[in-house]
C-alpha positions in Angstrom: -16.3 -13.1 37.5 -15.7 -15.7 34.8 -13.5 -14.7 32.0 -16.7 -15.1 30.2 -18.0 -12.0 32.0 -15.2 -9.4 31.5 -15.8 -6.0 32.3 -14.3 -3.3 29.8 -11.9 -2.3 32.5 -10.7 -6.0 32.5 -10.5 -5.9 28.6 -8.5 -2.8 29.1 -6.2 -3.7 31.2 -5.5 -6.6 29.0 -4.3 -4.2 26.3 -2.5 -2.8 28.7 -0.5 -5.8 29.4 0.2 -6.9 26.2 3.6 -7.2 25.1 2.5 -6.8 21.5 0.5 -3.7 21.7 2.9 -1.1 20.2 2.9 -2.9 16.8 -1.0 -1.6 16.7 -0.1 2.0 15.6 2.1 0.5 12.9 -0.5 -0.7 10.8 -3.4 1.7 8.9 -6.6 1.0 10.7 -9.4 3.1 9.5 -11.3 5.0 12.1 -14.2 3.0 13.2 -13.1 -0.3 11.7 -12.4 -3.3 13.1 -10.6 -6.2 10.5 -11.4 -9.3 11.4 -10.2 -10.7 7.7 -5.9 -11.1 8.0 -6.8 -14.4 7.3 -7.5 -13.2 3.9 -5.5 -10.1 3.4 -3.8 -8.3 5.8 -3.7 -4.9 6.8 -1.2 -2.5 5.3 1.4 -1.6 7.5 1.9 2.1 7.6 5.8 1.8 6.3 5.2 0.5 2.9 3.5 3.5 2.0 7.1 5.0 2.7 8.8 1.9 0.8 6.9 1.7 -2.1 7.3 5.7 -2.4 11.0 4.9 -2.3 10.6 2.7 -4.8 8.6 4.0 -7.2 10.0 7.5 -7.3 13.8 7.1 -6.2 14.8 3.6 -7.3 13.1 3.3 -10.2 12.1 6.3 -11.0 15.8 7.6 -10.8 17.8 4.4 -11.4 15.8 2.7 -13.3 17.9 -0.3 -14.7 20.4 0.2 -12.6 17.9 -0.8 -9.4 18.9 -4.1 -9.4 22.6 -3.6 -8.9 22.6 0.0 -6.9 19.2 -1.3 -4.6 19.9 -5.0 -4.7 16.6 -6.0 -6.6 18.1 -9.1 -7.4 19.1 -9.7 -4.5 15.7 -9.6 -2.9 13.7 -12.7 -3.2 16.4 -14.4 -1.8 16.7 -12.1 1.3 13.3 -11.7 1.8 13.4 -15.5 1.6 15.6 -15.5 4.6 13.6 -13.3 7.0 10.5 -15.3 6.4 12.4 -18.7 7.1 13.2 -17.0 10.9 9.1 -17.5 11.4 9.0 -20.6 10.3 11.7 -23.0 11.5 14.2 -23.3 8.4 17.3 -22.0 7.8 19.1 -19.2 5.6 18.6 -19.9 2.1 16.3 -22.3 2.4 13.3 -20.2 1.3 13.1 -17.8 -1.9 10.0 -15.4 -2.7 8.6 -16.1 -6.2 5.7 -16.2 -8.0 2.3 -17.5 -6.3 1.6 -19.9 -4.0 -0.4 -21.9 -6.8 2.9 -22.2 -9.0 5.0 -22.9 -6.2 2.9 -25.7 -4.8 3.1 -27.0 -8.6 7.1 -26.5 -9.0 7.2 -28.9 -6.1 4.6 -30.9 -6.6 6.4 -32.0 -10.0 9.4 -31.9 -8.6 8.9 -34.3 -6.0 7.3 -36.8 -8.2 10.0 -36.9 -10.4 12.2 -37.6 -7.1 9.9 -40.4 -7.1 9.4 -42.1 -10.7 7.9 -45.3 -9.1 5.1 -44.1 -7.4 2.0 -43.4 -8.7 0.0 -41.3 -6.1 -0.3 -37.8 -4.8 -2.0 -38.2 -1.6 -4.1 -34.8 -0.3 -7.6 -34.2 1.9 -10.7 -33.3 0.7 -11.9 -29.7 1.6 -8.5 -28.5 2.0 -7.4 -25.1 -0.2 -9.4 -25.8 -3.3 -6.8 -24.0 -5.4 -4.1 -26.8 -3.7 -6.6 -29.6 -5.3 -7.3 -28.1 -8.5 -3.4 -27.6 -9.0 -2.9 -31.0 -8.1 -5.3 -32.2 -10.4 -3.1 -30.4 -12.8 0.3 -32.3 -12.2 -1.2 -35.1 -12.6 -2.8 -34.8 -15.6 0.1 -33.2 -17.0 2.4 -36.2 -16.1 0.3 -39.0 -16.9 1.5 -42.7 -17.0 -1.5 -43.2 -14.3 -0.4 -41.1 -11.9 -3.4 -40.1 -9.8 -4.4 -37.7 -6.9 -6.2 -39.6 -4.3 -7.7 -37.6 -1.3 -8.1 -38.9 2.3 -9.8 -37.3 4.8 -8.7 -37.9 9.0 -7.6 -40.8 10.1 -7.7 -42.8 6.7 -4.3 -40.3 5.6 -1.7 -41.4 7.4 -4.1 -44.8 6.7 -3.0 -44.9 3.1 0.1 -44.0 2.9 2.2 -46.5 1.5 4.9 -47.6 -1.4 2.7 -45.9 -4.2 2.5 -42.4 -2.8 5.2 -40.6 -3.6 3.7 -36.7 -2.3 1.6 -36.0 0.2 0.4 -32.5 0.6 -1.4 -30.6 3.5 -2.4 -27.1 4.8 -0.9 -27.0 8.1 -3.7 -24.8 8.9 -7.4 -25.5 7.8 -8.0 -22.1 5.8 -11.9 -22.8 6.6 -11.8 -24.1 10.7 -8.2 -23.3 11.4 -8.0 -27.0 12.8 -3.9 -27.5 12.6 -2.4 -30.5 11.5 0.0 -32.3 13.4 3.4 -31.8 11.0 5.7 -33.6 13.2 3.6 -37.2 12.9 2.2 -36.8 9.7 6.1 -35.9 8.3 7.4 -39.0 10.1 4.5 -41.4 9.1 5.0 -40.5 5.2 8.8 -40.8 6.1 8.3 -43.7 6.7 6.9 -45.3 3.8 9.2 -43.0 1.1 7.1 -40.4 0.4 8.0 -36.2 0.5 5.7 -34.0 2.1 4.6 -30.7 0.6 3.1 -28.3 3.5 0.6 -25.1 2.6 1.5 -22.9 5.5 -0.6 -20.1 3.7 -2.7 -19.7 6.8 0.3 -20.7 9.2 3.3 -17.8 8.3 3.2 -14.7 10.5 0.1 -16.5 12.8 2.0 -19.4 14.4 4.8 -21.2 15.0 6.1 -22.8 12.7 9.2 -25.3 13.3 10.2 -26.8 9.8 13.6 -28.5 10.1 12.4 -29.6 13.8 9.9 -31.3 11.8 12.1 -33.0 9.2 9.9 -31.5 6.4 11.0 -31.5 3.2 9.2 -29.2 0.7 6.5 -26.2 1.9 5.0 -23.3 0.0 2.9 -19.8 1.7 1.4 -17.3 0.8 2.7 -12.9 1.2 -0.5 -11.1 1.5 -2.0 -12.7 4.4 -0.9 -12.7 7.8 2.9 -11.5 6.3 1.1 -8.3 5.3 2.4 -7.8 2.0 -0.3 -6.7 0.0 -2.9 -7.4 -2.4 -1.5 -10.2 -4.6 1.8 -10.0 -2.9 4.7 -12.9 -4.0 4.6 -16.2 -2.4 7.3 -18.2 -1.1 8.3 -21.4 -0.7 10.5 -23.8 1.1 12.9 -26.6 0.3 14.8 -28.6 3.0 18.9 -28.2 2.4 19.4 -31.8 1.9 16.7 -31.8 -1.3 17.8 -29.2 -2.9 20.6 -30.8 -5.2 18.5 -33.3 -6.4 14.9 -32.0 -6.7 14.8 -29.8 -10.0 11.8 -27.1 -10.8 10.0 -27.7 -13.4 9.7 -24.2 -14.5 13.2 -24.3 -15.5 12.5 -20.2 -15.8 16.0 -18.1 -17.0 15.8 -16.6 -12.7 16.6 -20.2 -11.8 19.4 -20.6 -14.0 22.5 -21.1 -12.6 24.1 -18.3 -14.6 21.4 -16.3 -16.3 23.2 -13.4 -17.5 25.6 -16.2 -19.3 22.3 -16.1 -21.8 23.0 -19.8 -22.6 20.7 -21.9 -24.7 20.7 -24.8 -22.7 19.2 -24.7 -19.3 21.6 -25.6 -16.0 19.6 -25.5 -13.0 21.1 -22.7 -9.9 22.3 -24.6 -7.1 20.6 -24.5 -3.9 17.2 -22.8 -3.3 17.9 -20.7 -6.2 17.1 -23.0 -9.0 13.5 -22.8 -7.6 13.2 -18.7 -8.9 11.7 -18.9 -12.6 10.5 -15.2 -13.8 12.1 -12.2 -13.0 10.9 -11.0 -9.7 8.3 -8.4 -9.1 10.4 -5.9 -7.5 7.2 -3.7 -6.2 5.2 -6.5 -4.2 8.9 -7.8 -2.8 9.4 -4.5 -1.8 6.2 -4.0 0.2 6.3 -7.7 1.3 9.6 -7.0 2.8 7.8 -4.6 4.9 5.2 -6.7 6.6 7.8 -9.7 6.9 10.5 -7.3 9.0 7.5 -6.5 11.1 6.2 -10.2 12.5 10.6 -11.1 12.3 10.7 -8.2 14.9 7.9 -9.4 17.5 8.7 -12.6 16.7 6.4 -16.1 16.3 6.7 -17.1 19.9 4.8 -13.6 21.0 2.6 -13.6 18.1 1.1 -16.9 18.2 0.8 -16.1 22.1 -1.3 -14.1 21.3 -2.9 -15.4 19.0 -4.4 -17.9 20.7 -5.7 -15.1 23.5 -7.2 -13.3 21.2 -9.1 -16.4 19.8 -10.1 -17.3 23.2 -11.4 -14.3 24.0 -13.4 -14.2 21.0 -15.0 -17.8 21.0 -15.8 -17.4 24.9 -17.5 -14.0 24.5 -19.5 -15.7 21.4 -20.7 -18.2 23.6 -21.6 -16.6 26.5 -23.5 -14.0 24.9 -27.5 -14.1 23.2 -26.8 -16.0 20.1 -24.8 -19.4 21.1 -28.0 -21.3 21.1 -27.3 -20.2 17.0 -24.1 -20.3 16.5 -22.2 -23.4 16.0 -18.3 -23.6 16.3 -16.6 -25.4 13.6 -13.2 -24.8 15.0 -10.8 -26.7 17.4 -11.7 -25.1 20.7 -8.2 -26.1 22.0 -6.3 -22.8 21.1 -3.5 -25.3 20.6 -5.4 -26.7 18.0 -6.2 -23.5 15.9 -4.5 -21.2 13.8 -5.2 -17.8 13.7 -9.0 -17.8 12.0 -12.6 -18.9 14.0 -15.5 -20.1 12.1 -19.5 -20.4 13.3 -21.5 -21.8 11.0 -25.5 -20.7 10.8 -27.2 -21.0 8.0 -27.8 -17.2 7.3 -23.9 -16.9 7.6 -23.2 -14.7 4.1 -26.1 -12.5 5.8 -24.6 -12.2 8.8 -20.7 -11.2 7.9 -22.6 -9.2 5.5 -24.2 -7.0 8.2 -21.5 -7.3 10.4 -19.6 -5.3 7.6 -22.4 -2.9 7.7 -21.3 -2.4 11.4 -17.7 -2.0 11.0 -16.7 -5.7 11.6 -15.1 -6.9 8.7 -15.0 -11.0 8.5 -15.6 -13.0 5.7 -17.4 -16.4 4.3 -17.3 -19.9 3.2 -19.8 -22.0 1.6 -21.8 -23.2 2.3 -22.2 -21.9 5.7 -19.3 -20.7 7.6 -19.0 -16.9 9.3 -15.3 -16.8 8.8 -13.7 -14.7 11.6 -9.2 -13.7 11.2 -7.2 -12.6 13.6 -3.9 -10.8 13.4 -2.6 -10.4 16.4 -0.1 -7.4 15.8 -3.0 -5.1 14.8 -6.0 -6.5 16.9 -6.5 -4.9 20.1 -8.6 -7.1 22.9 -11.2 -4.3 23.1 -11.6 -4.3 19.6 -12.1 -8.4 19.8 -14.4 -7.5 22.5 -16.5 -5.6 20.9 -17.1 -7.9 17.4 -18.0 -10.9 19.5 -20.4 -8.8 20.9 -21.7 -7.2 18.0 -21.9 -10.9 16.4 -24.1 -11.7 19.3 -26.4 -8.9 18.6 -26.5 -9.1 14.7 -27.5 -12.7 15.4 -29.8 -12.7 18.2 -32.0 -9.8 16.9 -31.6 -11.0 13.5 -30.8 -7.7 11.9 -29.3 -10.1 9.3 -32.6 -10.6 7.7 -32.6 -7.4 5.2 -32.1 -8.5 1.2 -29.3 -6.5 0.7 -27.8 -8.8 2.9 -28.6 -11.6 1.2 -27.1 -10.1 -2.3 -24.1 -12.1 -3.0 -20.5 -10.4 -4.2 -18.2 -12.1 -6.2 -15.4 -12.0 -3.8 -17.3 -13.6 -0.5 
């Protein structure tokens, strides 16, 4: 019997043997729901409810302003940043939780351009996560003086690296296809021409093994509400390699990035180390929730998380392609697990309607224009049985045309 024909008993055996099986019970999972959208918003850790109640009722409610010292609210961005560092191949003191991914990208892109003042080009890729490109457009427009954003794809990226490129900005794992970039090779190629590199880890942190320092990475940003399970609108994080921390300066020189914020001086003096990339007052409620999600991921470990991600996505692909809808769905994610992140995407002309039909039947994925049905696999809360069932249901929905109903074609604002 091939893996494509695994019986229910064999799937159940995978769950019994799963070394991360114990983590499933630590997340809120509505009964009867299979959640395959962790790449957009992670499930809520059960401990987050208790943590948030304590922060709101006791720390905020009772301690009030004393909470900044008594509960170390002021230290939370660096404390949680150190926890994230362990998941992405960084050291303590190289990561801070702050602001949004977009704001952090702006800070690092401007700092990188200022560090290469004679270079005019920000190099990136068309089709990367749109907000990254929007922010980079804003960077070159605001900085002016002939600076420009150039977009290249695939092998053209390396060929476009030259002495005029100040910074290369790429997503490590592609938001739509899940394809993983070769971080070490592209970083080395950029360094060979004197350029810096910013990596967007929004679809990597908490689901892949990332080795920033092992790849000699310069800078990185990432999201807190996807695979790190920090909750909707959770604060993001940024990484600055220690060797760059005293030479790069954030263009958003807010008081939390000041060397001595509570001296209330009129002039700005950047803090030393990663703290200089803070800006405004940290969102204590958001950082507190994020700390719970990050803590669970750190307990599981990046290596084990990555191994299960590969196994779950392999199972899903095999089962869909062995099912009745194989001829109608086109895999756009890499087939090899080593080249694929946490999401699996299939192309279909009616991708949106298919996703809505799946949601109506208790399997939540999402859609990305123009025709991508995308399914994101958070390995800690998911079981192999859930993934097998979702694959079978996708086959039924597509092969039987169950998506062909007017209500499934009505576009919502969020897809």
